[in-house]
N, C-alpha and C positions, 0 to 999 in steps of 0.2 A: 973855729965860726962855720963850716961849712957843716959842723956835724949837729950847732947848732939848729941850723934850716932844714934837714932833709929827717931829724925827728920829729917838727911838728906835719910835714908833708907824711910820713910815715905813720904816722897816727890816726892822721885824714883817711888814711889811704885804705886802714883798717877798718875806721868808720861805715869808711861807703861799700866796703867788701858784705859786712854785714850788715848792715840795712837792706842792701841789694837781695842777698839770701835770706834774710825775712821777709820782706814782700811775695817773694814767689809765689804763688799759688801752690799748697797742695792737693796733688790728683789723691780719691776716695777711695780707698779699698775696694777692689771688686772681689762678691763672695764667689766661690766653688759654685760653681753649675752645680743642682741638685735635679737628679732623673727625673721625672713625673711619678708619681706613686700609684701602680696600678688595683683597679678597684678590685674587690674579692666580693663570692657569693658561693654559699653553696646552690644547689640543685635539686630538681626533684626530675627524675625522667617519667612522661607522663604517657601512663598505658589508657587502655579506654575499660571500661569495666564496666558489672550491673548496680544500681543505685537504687533502693529500697525508700523510697518516699514515706516519712511520718507526718501529718500534719498535727500542729497545736490545734488546741478550743479550748474552753473550758465552761463550766457552767454550774447548777447546782441541783443538788440530789433532791427528789420529788418520787411521791407516794404514788402509784398510779394508781389505787382507790385512798378518797379522802368522802370517809360516809360522817351524817349527824345521825344517830342516833337517836329514835323517837319512839315512846309505846304508841301499839296499837292498839288500847286500849285506857279509857283513862281510870284514875285510881289514886291512893295515897302512897311514896315511896317507904316501905317498911326493912326494906333490906338493900344495900351495895355491896358487892360483893370486891376481895380485895384485886381483881382483874378489871375493875374498871374504876382505880387511881388512876391518877397522871402520869406517863409514861411508864404505865402496870404492862405486860404483854398477856394474851387471850389466845384459845384458840375457838373455832368454827362450832358455833352453837353452844360455846360456854354459856352460862346464865351469867348476866351482867347484875341486874338489877331485881328487886322482884317490889311487885305493887303488894297490897291487901287482895287475899284473892275470898272475902269474905260474902260478899256479893254476888261475885261469878257462882261461886259453889249452892250461893241460893236461886241463882237463875236453874244451874246445871238441873237442880231439885223440883225445881218448877215445871224444867222442859221433858222431864224422864216423869213426871207423871202425865202430865199431858199426853203422853207418847202414850202411854199405859191406859189410859183412856180413850185413846183411840182406837188403840189393836183389838178394844172389849169392843168397842162397835162395831168394828169389822169382823170381828168374830160374829157376833149376832148377824150381823145383814149375810155375812157368806148363809148361814144356820136360814134362814129366813129365805134366802133366792133357792135354798136346794129343794126347802120345804112345798117355797110356793109351784115350781115344778114336778115336786112328786101328785101334790094338787091337783094339776093340770091335769098330768096323764091320768089319774084314778077316776076323772072326771072323763075319759073319752075321747077326747077331741083329738080329731087326724093331726090337724095343721099346726103348726109349730108355734110357742106360744109368744105373744111379743115382751118389748124390753122391760115394759110397765110391768107384766106378769110379772115374771119374774125376777124385779127391784132390780133390774142393772145397772139405773143409773144410781139407785141408792148405795150399791155394794162400789161404782166408781165412787163414791161422793167420799165414802168411808176409807176406800184406799189413798184418794186423794189426802187425805187426811190424817192419816199412819202417815203416808211420807211427809207431809209439812211438820207433822211432829217431830220425825226423824232427823228432818233439818233443823229442826230449833234445836232440838238435844244436841246436833254437832256442832252448830254457830254455838253453845252457850260452855263447849267443852272446849272451842279451841280460844274464847274471851278467856278461859280461864287459863289455861295454857299462858295465854298471852301475857297474863300476870308478869312470869317471868321472863324476861326480855335477854335474850338471845345474841349474841354475835353474829352477824352475815357472811364471815370470813375469817381466820386468821388475820390477826393482826396489833396492834399497841395504842391506850389510848393515847389522844396528843392533849384532852382537855378534860373534865366532868363539869359541867353547869349546874346541877343541881346535888341537895342533900337529903337525907336524912327527914322523912316526917312532911315532905312537900308533897301538895297535892299537883297531880299533873295531868293536861287532858290526853287527848288521843292527837299523835303528830306536834307535843311540847319538845324542845333538845334537850335531850338529857345530857349529851356530851358529842365531842369529833373522836373518830374512829380512824386510825389507815393501817391497808394492808402491810404487811413485811414480808411475802414470799418471794417480792423482787419490787426493786424500783427502779425510777425512770430517770435522766441525765439530758434537757434541751441543750444538742450542741453544737451554736451557730459555726456554719462556714462560710468562709468569704465567696465571690466568684471563681479568683484568682488559685482557690484552694481546690474547688471543685474540677479542675481540671487533674486534678494527679489524685483523683478518687472516683469507687465506682460504687455509685451507694446505691442500698436494696429500693426497689421503687413498685414493684409487682410480687404478691405472694410469691413464695418460693425461692426469690431472688437470695444468693450467697447474702449469709451477716457479716460484718466489716470487724475484727476484733479492733479492740480498745482497751490499754493501760490507763487505768486513775491511780491518780497521787493527790491528796490532801491538799490542798492553796495555801492553805497554814500552815502546814509540818514543810521548813524549808528545808530541814536533810532528807526528802522525799525517801525515808527509809519505808515506808506502808505506801503499797500499792493493790488494785483489784483490779479485776479480769471484769471486764464487760464485752459487749456487742451490741453494734449497731443495727435494730432491728427494722428501722422505720424511717421514712424522710415527713415533715409535713407537706400539706400538699399547696404552698404559697411561699411565695418571697417575700422578706421581710420589707415595706415599701421604704422606711426611711434607710435603713442599714444593709438594701440589698445582698441579706446572708440568707443562705437556707439553712434550716434549723432539723438535725439528726437528732432523733431519738433512740439513745442507748439504754442498753436495760443489765440489767445488775442484780443478779438472784443472790439470795439470802443475804440481803446488804448489812443487815444486823451480826450478819456470823451465827446464827442457834442451832444452825446444822453446822457447819465446817469447821467452825473453832475461831477465822479468822476478825481482825480487828474491826469492828463495828463501822456502818456510815451515819451519819444521822440524817433525817429528814432538811434541807435546807443548809445542808453542809457545801462549802464551794469546794469543788475540784478542780483540777488540771485533768487534762485528757490529751493522751496520745496514740493517734487514729494509724492505723495500717492504712499506708494506702497503696500506690501501681507500685510500680517496679521498672528505674530507666534502664533501656539496657544500651549498651555499649556508649558509656558518655563520658568525660572526664570528670574528676573528682580533683578538687585541689585545695590547699588550707587556705581559711578568707585571710590569712598574716602574710600569701604572696598578694595581696592586692594593690593597686598600686593605683589611689587617684579612684574617679568613678568607671569602675569598669577595664580597668586595664590593670595590664601585669607586662611583668617584665621574662620576657625569654630569653636564652644564648642558642645564639646564633654559632655552629662550628664549620657553616663554609670557607670562612677568610682564612686569612694566614692565622690568626688567634682568635680564639672566642670574644666576640662584642654583644652589645646589649641591642636586642631588639622589643622595641615598645609595642606592643598589642593589646588592642582592644576585644574586649569579647562579652557576648551576652549568654551571660548566667541563665539557665534552664531552670533553679532551682537552688535556695541555696537556704545554709543552716546559721546559728552561730557560731561554728567552726569550718564548714565548707563551702564550697560554689561547687554547683554541677554544669556542664560545660558541654555542650553537644557539638557543637559547628566552631570550625574559628580555628583548631588546632590539628593536629596529627600526633600520633603515635610515636614516640620518639625521641620527639622535642624534650632539649632541657628547658625547666621552671626555676628560673633563681628566687631564691626562697630570703634570702638576705635584703634587709632594709639597706636601701645606697640612700645616701641623702640626697645626691645628685649623680644623674647617669644618665647622657642624653644617647640619643638614637646613636649607636654605632660604638660605643665609649667600648673602648678592649677592658674584654674584666678577667681575673684569676678564678680558674674553680679549686674551690680548697678538698671537696671531697669527694667520692667517686658519686655519678649519677644511681638514685636510684629513684624504684617503680614508683608513682603515686597511683595509691592505690585510695579504694574505698576501706575507710577504719575497720577495725571486726569490731561488730555490733551496732554498728551507725543505724541500726533500724531502730532502737530503740532510743536513741537519743532525739531531742527537740529540736523541731523545722517549722521552719516556715517558710512560702514563698515571698520570693521574689522579681 
């Protein structure tokens, strides 16, 4: 009987204990503490150096002489030489075209005849003047005879007639020579606008030609760029070297050496830019054998500017935000980030040039850190290397900032 009473009590006790265990809250597992991760960075040690500035500009090649060929006499074109075809080269005084010379040859013959008659009259007047003086002396007069007696006026008239005939002959010969239309300088034909058999008058345009001894390029320079270059402004000022590349050739494999020889006398009112005139000798490579430039061809120009002394040259990749860099401060117990604002004196696509606000020997962080508050400890992962101007930066593209 007692056993029957204890069995239900025991079952109820077991159930109550199970319910109590199941209802007890379970504590969440505590994660193992993770030590904070140290920022790592590569560095450059800052050193002052000299930086040659190279200015960027661009322009189009133009001829320094462009002339319209016109005849000085009227006539019919009977011959056009090969050197007067579009794109043809020619030398100075080369015959480009010829007019019909028949009428001018007749004019020369007529002028020669008039000269011969005038010279005959002069000879006769000289003989008469000589005979008049002899006759005066034979008559026994002691006083000097008058000009009329000695036929001085007639002699002057005959002499003047001879001079005029000679002038007419020279003019007729020049007109005959002008039937051969010659080049005023060594150059190239841009366009011929007349054809064979065409009648032309004096000053009728025959074609456009331009000189080939040298070409020029107008290079605009901004007020910012003018601070970093010394341009020739007076006769005798040193010229500025320029390297030209084809703006249509992305490989930049072809280069030409030019020089700035002068500047324009006024600043462009719309852009506030000053145009410098660069000159390139033998642009078509006739003497040098270099690849030719063409009139109107767009080119890029790298202009040698001033040399900035005692400056810091920083890689542009080290820039963090607007004119901000990260230095690594070594004064504390461990290296730490030091945010620093800079004022670039000059910049290129790859470099920043700074003069003030930095010190020699400081460490520059070159690793891109996603979040680096001021004073954050960092670990340097490489030995410090000096930050200097890269070799050959004088030939690199540069622009003001």
